N, C-alpha and C positions, 0 to 999 in steps of 0.2 A: 800227244804229238810226238812224232819220231825225231830223234836227234840226227844230225848229219852223219854220224858214224853208223847209226842203224840203217839209214837210207843207203849209204855206201855199201854196207855189208849185204843188204838185200840185192843191190845191183850186182855185186860181185858174184853172189850165188846164181843169179839169173844168167850172167855171162859165162860162168863155169858150166852151167847146164847146156847153154847154146854151144860152147866149145866142145863138150863131150859129144853132143849130137852131131856136130859137123865132123868130128873125128870118126864117128861111126859111119856116116854117109860117105866120107872120103875113102875109108877102108873098103867099104862095100863096092863102091864104084871102081876103085883101083884093082880089086880082085877080079873084075870082069873084063876080059880082053875086048878091045875095040871101043872102049868108052871115049867120050869126048874129052880130049886132053885140055881144051880150053876151059871147059866147065870144071874139071879137076883143079886147074890152076887158080881159077876164081875162088873156088871153095877153100883152097889152101891159103890164099891171100886173106880171105875173110876170117879164117881161123887165126891167122897171125895178128890181124887187127884186133880181134877180140882179146887175144892174149895180151897185147899191148894195153888195151883198156883196163884189163884186170890189174896189170902191173901198176898202172898209173893210179888207180883207185886205192890199191893196197899201199902204195907209197904215200898217198895223201893221208891215210889213216895212221901211218907210223910217224911218231914225232921225231924231229931231227935231234940227233945226239951231238952235243957240242964236242969238238975235237980237243 
């Protein structure tokens, strides 16, 4: 049985892969003039949301350090 940390690490790896894939798609579309700007904006927004999810999962895995 997987621990919560193992499950979160796996999810982070999946999200990182999706983030890299989106980065590649965005770069490819942006390099071609005349691309649908709305589609590019949506992809960029999705990429930011994924980055936020990664950050939240990483934060959950890091124990709080008392001040």
